C-alpha positions as CSV (number, residue, x, y, z in Angstrom):
1,M,264.8,160.1,59.5
2,G,266.0,159.8,63.0
3,N,264.9,161.4,66.2
4,R,266.1,164.9,67.0
5,L,267.2,166.6,70.1
6,G,268.5,170.1,71.0
7,S,268.3,173.0,73.5
8,A,265.1,174.9,74.1
9,E,266.2,177.4,71.5
10,F,267.2,175.0,68.8
11,P,265.4,171.7,69.7
12,D,266.2,169.9,66.4
13,D,270.0,170.5,66.1
14,Y,271.1,166.9,66.5
15,E,269.8,163.9,64.7
16,L,270.5,160.5,66.5
17,K,272.0,157.8,64.1
18,E,272.7,154.8,66.3
19,W,273.1,153.8,70.0
20,A,276.6,153.4,71.1
21,F,276.7,152.1,74.7
22,D,275.1,152.5,78.1
23,G,277.0,154.5,80.7
24,G,276.6,155.0,84.5
25,E,274.4,158.1,84.3
26,G,272.9,157.6,80.8
27,E,273.2,156.3,77.4
28,V,275.6,157.4,74.6
29,W,274.5,157.8,70.9
30,R,276.2,158.7,67.7
31,A,274.6,161.8,66.3
32,T,275.1,164.3,63.4
33,T,274.6,168.0,62.8
34,A,274.3,169.5,59.3
35,R,277.1,171.9,58.4
36,R,276.2,175.3,57.0
37,D,276.9,174.4,53.4
38,G,274.4,171.6,53.8
39,D,276.6,169.1,52.0
40,T,278.1,167.2,54.8
41,H,277.6,166.3,58.3
42,H,279.6,166.5,61.6
43,E,279.5,163.4,64.0
44,W,279.0,163.8,67.7
45,A,278.9,161.5,70.7
46,V,275.8,162.5,72.7
47,K,275.3,161.5,76.4
48,I,271.6,161.4,77.3
49,V,271.2,161.8,81.1
50,H,267.7,161.3,82.4
51,D,266.8,162.5,85.8
52,E,265.8,159.1,87.1
53,R,269.3,157.9,86.4
54,L,270.8,160.5,88.7
55,K,271.5,159.9,92.4
56,A,269.7,162.9,94.2
57,H,271.1,164.3,97.3
58,H,269.1,164.3,100.7
59,L,265.7,166.3,100.2
60,E,266.8,167.1,96.6
61,S,264.1,166.7,93.9
62,A,264.7,165.1,90.6
63,A,264.7,168.6,88.8
64,D,267.1,169.9,91.4
65,A,269.5,167.0,90.8
66,L,269.3,167.5,87.1
67,Q,270.1,171.2,87.4
68,R,273.0,170.4,89.8
69,C,274.4,168.0,87.2
70,Y,273.9,170.5,84.3
71,L,275.9,173.1,86.2
72,R,278.6,170.6,87.1
73,A,279.0,169.5,83.4
74,K,279.1,173.3,82.3
75,D,281.9,173.9,84.8
76,S,283.8,170.8,83.7
77,A,283.4,171.7,80.2
78,R,284.9,175.2,80.8
79,E,287.7,173.8,82.7
80,V,288.7,171.1,80.0
81,K,288.5,173.8,77.2
82,Q,291.3,175.8,78.8
83,L,293.6,172.8,78.5
84,R,293.7,172.4,74.7
85,L,295.8,169.2,75.1
86,P,296.1,166.4,72.5
87,G,294.2,163.3,73.5
88,V,291.8,165.2,75.7
89,I,288.2,164.9,74.5
90,G,285.9,167.4,76.7
91,A,282.3,168.5,76.1
92,F,281.7,170.6,73.1
93,D,278.2,171.6,74.2
94,V,276.0,171.1,77.4
95,F,272.4,171.8,77.5
96,V,269.0,170.8,78.9
97,G,266.3,170.0,76.4
98,G,263.2,167.9,75.6
99,E,263.3,164.1,75.2
100,P,264.5,162.8,71.6
101,H,261.6,163.5,69.3
102,L,260.6,163.5,65.6
103,P,261.5,166.9,63.9
104,G,259.2,169.7,65.2
105,E,257.8,167.6,67.9
106,A,259.8,168.6,70.9
107,G,258.0,167.8,74.3
108,E,258.1,169.6,77.5
109,S,260.1,167.1,79.6
110,R,263.7,168.1,80.5
111,V,266.8,166.0,79.7
112,L,270.5,166.7,80.2
113,Y,272.7,166.4,77.0
114,V,276.4,166.3,77.0
115,V,277.8,166.6,73.6
116,S,281.4,165.7,72.5
117,E,283.4,164.9,69.4
118,W,282.7,161.4,68.0
119,I,285.8,159.0,68.1
120,D,285.8,156.6,65.3
121,G,287.3,153.7,67.4
122,A,286.8,151.5,70.4
123,N,286.8,151.9,74.1
124,L,289.3,149.6,75.9
125,P,286.8,146.8,76.6
126,V,286.1,146.5,73.0
127,W,289.7,147.1,71.9
128,R,291.0,144.4,74.2
129,K,288.7,141.8,72.7
130,Q,289.1,142.7,69.0
131,D,292.3,140.8,68.7
132,D,294.8,138.8,70.9
133,R,296.5,141.9,72.3
134,T,300.3,141.4,73.2
135,F,302.0,142.8,76.1
136,L,303.7,145.3,73.9
137,D,300.2,146.4,72.5
138,V,299.1,147.1,76.0
139,C,302.3,149.0,76.7
140,G,301.7,151.3,73.7
141,V,298.2,152.3,75.1
142,V,299.4,152.7,78.6
143,E,302.1,155.0,77.6
144,A,299.8,157.3,75.6
145,L,297.3,157.3,78.4
146,A,300.1,158.1,80.9
147,R,301.0,161.2,78.8
148,I,297.4,162.4,78.8
149,V,296.9,161.9,82.6
150,D,300.2,163.6,83.5
151,S,299.5,166.5,81.2
152,I,296.0,167.3,82.6
153,T,297.2,167.3,86.2
154,N,300.8,168.8,86.0
155,R,299.7,172.3,84.8
156,A,298.9,175.6,86.4
157,L,295.3,175.2,85.3
158,G,295.3,171.5,85.8
159,I,292.2,169.3,86.4
160,I,291.4,165.9,87.9
161,H,289.3,163.6,85.7
162,R,287.8,161.5,88.7
163,D,286.3,159.0,86.4
164,I,289.2,157.3,84.6
165,S,288.0,153.7,83.5
166,P,288.2,151.5,80.5
167,A,285.0,152.7,79.1
168,N,286.4,156.3,79.0
169,V,289.6,155.5,77.1
170,M,289.2,155.4,73.3
171,V,291.7,154.0,70.7
172,E,291.0,155.5,67.2
173,A,290.5,152.8,64.5
174,R,292.8,154.3,61.8
175,S,295.6,156.1,63.6
176,A,295.5,154.0,66.9
177,E,295.7,157.3,68.9
178,V,294.5,157.2,72.5
179,K,291.8,159.6,73.8
180,L,290.5,160.2,77.3
181,I,286.8,161.1,77.1
182,D,283.9,162.0,79.5
183,F,285.2,164.7,81.7
184,T,281.7,165.1,83.3
185,F,283.1,164.8,86.8
186,A,286.3,166.8,86.1
187,V,287.4,169.6,88.7
188,P,290.3,171.7,89.2
189,V,293.3,170.4,90.9
190,Q,292.8,172.7,93.9
191,S,289.1,171.9,94.3
192,G,287.6,170.9,97.6
193,P,285.2,168.0,98.2
194,G,282.6,167.4,95.6
195,T,280.0,164.9,94.3
196,V,281.2,161.4,95.3
197,V,282.2,159.5,92.2
198,V,282.3,155.7,92.6
199,N,283.1,153.5,89.7
200,R,283.4,150.0,91.1
201,G,287.0,148.9,91.1
202,Y,288.5,152.0,89.4
203,T,287.9,154.6,92.2
204,A,290.7,155.2,94.8
205,P,289.9,154.2,98.4
206,E,290.2,157.8,99.7
207,A,288.0,158.9,97.0
208,R,285.3,156.5,97.9
209,A,285.5,157.5,101.6
210,T,285.6,161.3,101.2
211,G,284.5,162.3,97.7
212,M,287.8,164.2,97.4
213,G,289.4,164.3,93.9
214,S,293.2,164.4,93.6
215,A,296.0,163.6,91.2
216,A,296.9,160.6,93.3
217,A,293.4,159.3,92.9
218,D,293.5,159.6,89.1
219,R,296.8,157.7,89.3
220,Y,295.1,154.9,91.1
221,S,292.4,154.9,88.5
222,F,295.0,154.8,85.8
223,G,296.6,151.7,87.6
224,A,293.3,150.0,87.6
225,V,292.8,150.6,83.9
226,V,296.4,149.1,83.4
227,Y,295.4,146.1,85.5
228,Y,292.2,145.6,83.5
229,L,294.1,145.6,80.2
230,L,296.2,142.8,81.6
231,V,293.6,140.5,83.2
232,G,290.3,141.7,81.9
233,Q,288.6,142.8,85.0
234,P,288.9,145.6,87.7
235,P,291.2,145.0,90.7
236,P,289.6,144.0,93.9
237,E,287.8,146.7,95.9
238,H,289.7,146.0,99.1
239,D,293.5,145.7,99.6
240,A,293.9,146.1,95.8
241,A,297.7,146.2,95.8
242,N,298.1,142.8,97.5
243,G,295.0,141.2,95.9
244,G,296.0,142.6,92.4
245,R,299.6,141.4,92.8
246,S,298.4,137.9,93.6
247,A,295.9,137.8,90.7
248,L,298.6,139.1,88.2
249,I,300.9,136.3,89.3
250,R,298.1,133.7,89.0
251,A,297.6,135.0,85.5
252,N,301.4,134.1,85.0
253,F,302.7,137.6,84.8
254,P,306.3,138.0,86.2
255,E,306.6,139.0,89.7
256,T,308.4,142.2,88.6
257,V,305.4,143.1,86.5
258,A,302.9,142.2,89.2
259,R,304.7,144.4,91.8
260,H,305.1,147.3,89.3
261,V,301.4,147.4,88.6
262,S,300.3,146.9,92.3
263,D,302.4,150.1,93.1
264,L,299.8,152.2,91.6
265,L,297.1,150.5,93.6
266,A,298.6,151.4,97.0
267,E,296.1,152.3,99.6
268,D,298.3,155.1,100.8
269,P,298.2,157.8,98.0
270,A,301.7,159.1,98.9
271,R,303.2,155.6,97.9
272,R,301.7,155.8,94.3
273,P,304.3,156.8,91.7
274,V,304.0,160.5,90.8
275,S,305.1,160.4,87.1
276,L,303.0,158.0,85.0
277,V,305.2,158.6,82.0
278,R,308.2,157.3,83.9
279,W,306.2,154.5,85.3
280,A,305.0,153.5,81.9
281,E,308.4,153.6,80.4
282,Q,309.5,151.2,83.2
283,L,306.5,148.9,82.4
284,R,307.8,148.7,78.8
285,G,311.3,147.7,80.0
286,L,309.7,145.0,82.1
287,A,308.4,143.7,78.9
288,A,311.7,142.1,78.2
289,E,310.8,139.6,80.8
290,V,307.8,138.5,78.9
291,D,308.0,136.7,75.6
292,T,307.1,139.0,72.7
293,G,307.4,136.5,70.0
294,S,311.0,137.3,69.2
295,G,314.4,136.1,70.8
296,E,314.6,133.8,73.7
297,P,311.0,133.3,75.4
298,S,310.4,133.9,79.0
299,W,307.9,131.2,80.2
300,G,304.9,132.1,82.2
301,D,303.2,128.8,82.9
302,V,304.0,125.0,82.5
303,D,302.3,121.6,83.2
304,L,303.2,118.1,82.7
305,T,301.3,114.7,82.1
306,V,302.0,111.3,81.1
307,D,300.9,110.2,77.6
308,G,299.7,106.8,76.3
309,T,303.2,105.5,75.7
310,N,304.1,106.3,79.5
311,T,306.1,109.2,78.4
312,V,306.1,112.5,80.5
313,Q,305.1,115.3,78.3
314,V,305.9,119.0,79.3
315,V,303.9,121.8,77.9
316,A,304.8,125.5,78.5
317,A,303.2,128.9,77.7
318,G,305.0,132.1,77.0
319,T,303.3,135.3,76.0
320,A,303.2,134.4,72.3
321,T,304.2,130.8,72.4
322,V,303.0,127.3,73.2
323,A,305.7,124.7,73.3
324,S,306.2,121.1,74.4
325,A,309.0,118.6,75.3
326,P,308.8,114.8,75.8
327,L,311.0,113.7,78.8
328,A,311.9,110.2,77.3
329,T,315.2,108.4,76.6
330,G,316.6,109.6,73.4
331,A,314.4,112.7,73.3
332,L,315.7,116.3,72.8
333,W,314.6,117.5,76.3
334,S,314.1,120.8,74.7
335,L,310.8,122.8,74.4
336,V,309.7,123.1,70.7
337,A,307.1,125.9,69.8
338,D,303.8,124.7,68.4
339,G,303.5,126.2,65.0
340,R,300.2,124.7,63.9
341,E,297.1,126.6,62.7
342,N,295.0,128.3,65.3
343,V,297.7,127.9,68.2
344,P,296.8,130.4,70.8
345,R,298.7,133.7,70.2
346,T,298.7,135.0,73.8
347,P,298.7,132.0,76.2
348,A,298.7,132.8,79.9
349,A,297.9,129.6,81.6
350,V,298.3,125.9,80.4
351,R,296.9,122.6,81.8
352,T,297.2,119.2,80.3
353,T,296.0,115.7,80.7
354,C,296.0,112.4,78.7
355,D,292.5,111.1,77.4
356,G,291.4,107.5,77.1
357,A,292.8,107.2,73.6
358,G,296.3,108.1,74.7
359,N,296.3,111.6,73.4
360,I,297.6,114.7,75.2
361,V,294.9,117.3,75.6
362,R,296.1,120.9,76.2
363,F,293.8,123.5,77.7
364,V,295.2,127.1,77.1
365,L,293.7,130.2,78.8
366,S,294.6,133.2,76.6
367,R,295.0,136.9,77.7
368,S,292.0,137.5,75.3
369,D,289.8,135.6,77.9
370,T,289.4,132.6,75.6
371,L,290.0,129.0,76.3
372,S,291.5,126.9,73.4
373,V,291.9,123.1,73.2
374,G,294.7,121.3,71.6
375,R,294.4,117.7,70.7
376,A,295.5,115.3,68.0
377,G,297.3,118.0,66.0
378,K,294.5,120.5,66.0
379,W,293.5,123.5,68.0
380,T,290.0,124.7,68.5
381,T,288.4,127.5,70.5
382,A,286.2,126.4,73.5
383,G,284.6,129.7,74.2
384,A,285.2,132.6,76.7
385,A,287.0,132.0,80.0
386,A,288.1,134.7,82.7
387,L,291.9,135.0,82.7
388,T,291.9,135.6,86.4
389,G,289.4,132.7,86.9
390,G,292.1,130.0,86.4
391,V,291.8,126.5,84.8
392,A,292.2,123.0,86.2
393,V,291.7,119.6,84.4
394,V,291.0,116.0,85.2
395,R,290.4,112.9,83.4
396,T,287.1,111.2,83.8
397,P,286.5,107.3,84.0
398,D,285.0,107.3,80.4
399,G,288.4,108.8,79.1
400,S,287.2,112.3,78.6
401,A,289.5,115.1,79.4
402,V,287.6,117.9,81.4
403,A,288.7,121.4,82.2
404,F,287.2,123.6,84.8
405,T,287.3,127.4,84.5
406,V,285.2,130.5,85.0
407,D,282.8,132.1,82.4
408,P,283.6,135.9,82.5
409,V,279.9,136.9,81.8
410,A,278.0,134.5,83.9
411,E,280.8,134.2,86.5
412,R,279.9,130.6,87.1
413,L,282.1,127.4,87.1
414,T,282.2,126.2,83.6
415,T,283.3,122.7,82.3
416,V,284.8,122.1,78.9
417,E,284.7,118.3,78.2
418,V,286.8,116.9,75.4
419,R,285.4,113.4,74.7
420,V,287.5,110.5,73.4
421,D,285.9,111.0,69.8
422,G,287.2,114.7,69.8
423,R,283.9,116.4,70.5
424,V,284.0,119.5,72.7
425,V,281.1,120.0,75.0
426,R,280.8,123.1,77.2
427,S,278.5,123.6,80.2
428,T,278.2,127.0,82.2
429,G,275.7,125.9,84.8
430,G,278.1,125.5,87.8
431,P,277.9,127.6,91.1
432,Y,279.1,131.3,91.1
433,V,282.9,131.2,91.6
434,Q,285.8,133.7,91.6
435,H,288.7,131.4,90.7
436,V,289.5,127.7,90.2
437,L,292.3,126.6,92.3
438,A,292.8,122.9,91.7
439,A,290.9,119.7,90.6
440,A,291.4,116.0,90.9
441,A,289.6,112.7,90.2
442,G,288.3,111.2,93.4
443,P,288.4,107.6,94.4
444,D,285.2,107.0,92.6
445,G,286.6,108.7,89.4
446,R,284.4,111.7,89.7
447,P,285.9,115.2,89.6
448,A,286.4,117.3,92.7
449,V,287.0,121.0,92.0
450,V,288.6,123.4,94.7
451,A,287.5,127.1,93.9
452,M,287.1,130.4,95.6
453,T,283.5,131.2,95.7
454,A,281.9,134.7,95.4
455,D,282.3,135.2,99.1
456,G,286.0,134.5,99.1
457,A,285.9,131.1,100.7
458,P,287.7,127.9,99.4
459,T,285.0,125.4,98.6
460,V,285.1,121.8,97.2
461,I,282.7,121.3,94.4
462,G,281.9,117.7,93.4
463,A,279.1,115.2,93.2
464,G,277.2,116.5,96.3
465,D,276.5,120.0,97.6
466,P,279.6,122.3,97.7
467,V,281.5,122.1,100.8
468,R,283.2,125.3,102.3
469,L,286.5,124.3,103.6
470,A,287.6,127.6,105.4
471,R,286.6,131.3,105.9
472,Q,290.1,132.6,105.2
473,E,291.1,133.4,101.7
474,V,293.4,131.0,99.9
475,S,296.0,132.0,97.4
476,V,296.7,128.6,95.8
477,A,295.7,124.9,96.4
478,G,296.4,121.4,95.5
479,V,294.3,118.3,95.7
480,C,295.0,114.6,95.4
481,V,294.1,111.2,96.7
482,T,295.9,109.8,99.7
483,S,297.3,106.3,100.2
484,W,294.1,105.5,102.1
485,G,292.0,106.4,99.2
486,E,290.5,109.6,100.4
487,L,290.9,113.2,98.9
488,Q,293.1,115.5,100.5
489,C,293.3,119.3,99.9
490,L,296.2,121.5,100.6
491,C,295.5,125.2,100.8
492,A,298.0,128.0,101.1
493,K,296.5,130.7,103.3
494,A,296.8,134.2,101.7
495,G,299.2,136.5,103.7
496,T,300.7,133.7,105.8
497,R,303.3,130.9,105.6
498,E,300.8,128.2,106.6
499,I,299.3,125.4,104.5
500,A,296.0,124.3,105.7
501,V,295.1,120.5,105.3
502,F,291.7,119.2,104.7
503,E,291.0,115.6,104.3
504,Q,287.9,113.7,103.3
505,L,287.3,111.1,105.9
506,Y,284.5,108.7,105.3
507,G,282.8,111.3,103.1
508,R,283.2,114.3,105.3
509,W,285.8,117.0,105.1
510,T,287.8,117.5,108.2
511,E,290.7,119.9,108.9
512,M,294.0,118.4,109.9
513,A,297.1,119.7,111.4
514,P,298.5,122.5,109.2
515,I,301.8,122.4,107.3
516,N,304.5,125.1,107.9
517,P,306.6,125.2,104.8
518,P,310.2,126.5,104.9
519,G,309.4,129.6,102.7
520,S,306.6,131.7,101.0
521,V,304.1,129.8,98.8
522,T,303.4,131.3,95.4
523,D,302.2,127.9,94.0
524,L,302.0,124.2,95.2
525,A,301.5,120.8,93.8
526,C,300.7,117.5,95.4
527,V,300.4,113.8,94.3
528,G,299.5,110.8,96.3
529,R,301.4,107.5,96.0
530,R,301.4,104.3,98.1
531,G,303.9,105.7,100.5
532,G,301.8,108.9,101.1
533,I,301.7,112.5,99.8
534,S,304.5,114.3,98.1
535,M,304.1,118.1,97.7
536,A,306.2,120.8,96.0
537,I,306.1,124.5,96.7
538,A,307.5,127.4,94.6
539,G,308.0,130.9,96.1
540,D,310.2,133.9,96.6
541,N,312.9,132.0,98.3
542,G,313.1,129.0,95.9
543,L,311.7,125.6,95.0
544,W,311.1,123.0,97.7
545,I,309.8,119.4,97.8
546,A,309.0,117.1,100.6
547,T,307.4,113.6,101.3
548,E,305.0,112.4,103.8
549,Q,306.5,110.2,106.4
550,D,304.4,108.7,109.3
551,G,301.6,110.9,108.3
552,V,303.7,114.1,108.5
553,I,305.2,116.1,105.6
554,A,308.8,116.4,106.5
555,N,312.3,116.4,105.2
556,W,312.0,119.5,103.0
557,Q,314.7,119.6,100.3
558,R,315.6,122.8,98.4
559,L,316.0,122.3,94.8
560,T,316.9,125.9,94.0
561,A,317.2,129.2,95.7
562,E,316.0,131.3,92.7
563,P,312.3,132.5,92.9
564,G,309.6,130.3,91.4
565,H,306.0,131.0,90.6
566,R,304.6,127.7,89.1
567,V,305.3,124.0,90.0
568,A,303.7,120.7,88.9
569,L,304.2,117.2,89.8
570,E,303.5,113.9,88.1
571,V,304.3,110.2,88.5
572,G,306.6,109.0,85.7
573,A,308.1,105.7,84.7
574,A,309.2,103.2,87.5
575,W,306.7,105.2,89.8
576,R,309.4,108.0,90.2
577,L,308.2,111.5,90.5
578,R,308.9,114.2,87.9
579,L,308.8,117.8,88.7
580,V,308.5,120.8,86.3
581,A,308.6,124.4,87.3
582,V,309.0,128.0,86.1
583,V,312.0,129.6,87.8
584,D,313.2,133.1,86.8
585,G,311.3,132.7,83.5
586,Q,312.9,129.4,82.7
587,V,311.4,126.0,82.6
588,V,313.1,123.5,84.6
589,V,312.7,119.9,85.4
590,A,314.0,117.5,88.1
591,T,313.5,113.7,88.7
592,E,313.4,111.7,91.8
593,D,316.2,109.0,91.9
594,A,315.8,105.3,92.9
595,S,316.3,106.2,96.5
596,G,313.6,108.7,96.7
597,S,316.0,111.7,96.8
598,W,316.2,114.6,94.4
599,S,319.2,115.9,92.6
600,R,320.0,119.6,93.3
601,G,320.9,120.2,89.6
602,L,317.8,121.2,87.6
603,K,317.6,120.6,84.0
604,V,316.6,123.7,82.0
605,L,314.6,123.0,78.9
């Protein structure tokens, strides 16, 4: 028989059955109460709030804080009961009672209990990981949640939730209906300042500063939940609109989707869309730009490498497709979807290299926060990897293919090594990092990884101690070996049109003269050859390429004016460069001619 709890009058009303999860103020349990007929039981979600978990006001005792929270929860429950709206799960009962106890043994200590209907389903963090959720799956949940949030605020007796977060949104197991729960902090729309509610990443900046709740603040929280569903973590605390937009693009969502989501994260409340239902409908419309597994795919990421036969291989990722194309004489020059068993269903990022046996090794980062490895006709899962953490690959001197990514739990640089014999070895003991920007094999063959560390600084992680390159945040980067046999790193500074250049001279990193590209930089790639560095950039005003001359990157050539968000370079046959890019959702390739020039006509795969 389980422990009991209840009010002072009925101390044994509820029987605890199993722990569900731990919340900000307390833990949540599944509990039951016996019905009057004695034959069946009703299930409840019981939030247990201990006074030591509460943040007391100045000169406020723990008992006073508990009483204040009790009155707040009672007021919120009363406000929510007046709504009587579908999808809104408010408190059924609020009381102060003794600690959970054996039947008939209630103690004197006082604990706050908030009882609500038990939802047989999963909250969004669990729902998101239960399967490879597609973009359309997310759109369905977003549309349902938008109707709920609009409905609770756009009424004469409307309320503000003030704690909309992934943990407070449930999806029922059988019906897939969406429910908004935990209205503990809810207040009427016209209320004044109240208890400050801060849920890191999900609370609007004006609410963090003033404690004021508003419909606009709830819309910000809604946008943060949408962002979480897409990338698996909350948006950045500061400048969420721009930072979130950049992160979505890095996760290979179309620019239109990134801008649409970032509109809800605007720092100015007046700039956030008013109708969430209309906004959600528009998001579904934008899904046409994302591959949903039917019709012509829209590609999100692409990479290329040279296999053991010296053939350039292109590998692309759509939302539900991994495809490849060999760029060889007599080949189709057309992307063909990979239909093999265990191929990633929701790929977001793809990086490739060739191992010492001549096999192409594909590393695919999925929207379900997993890293998959494709080699020699087989796909295997290589564990968890943060979607916004990025992925970069190198080939080591012993012929292994190594990917660098970020573990979503440990938040550390993680390596996944695929050895020549096919064994996959994973290590999560690297430094704390936010995002992997680029990687290359140095002159000695050892990998050098460029990553954003926890403090937002671009840092080179290699054989020695990590070396910070700059203090300013970097959006994208590339790294390669110069004609002098030294590593060079090109970093596009966030919010500028400047590329910082860092070169490893005699083992020490030195900042060189910056590069001023001809347009914005969404992505960049670089390769070193005997004649010097060649680099390509993709951005809002097109695709550009330039080659180093007399130590200076010059003679920029525009390959297309259409916006691009991903570009990669590789040296192919006859030492000629091949370029592959994603431009307006299409995979395009270009080849350097014998004179070193580039044709303006891009080949669409």
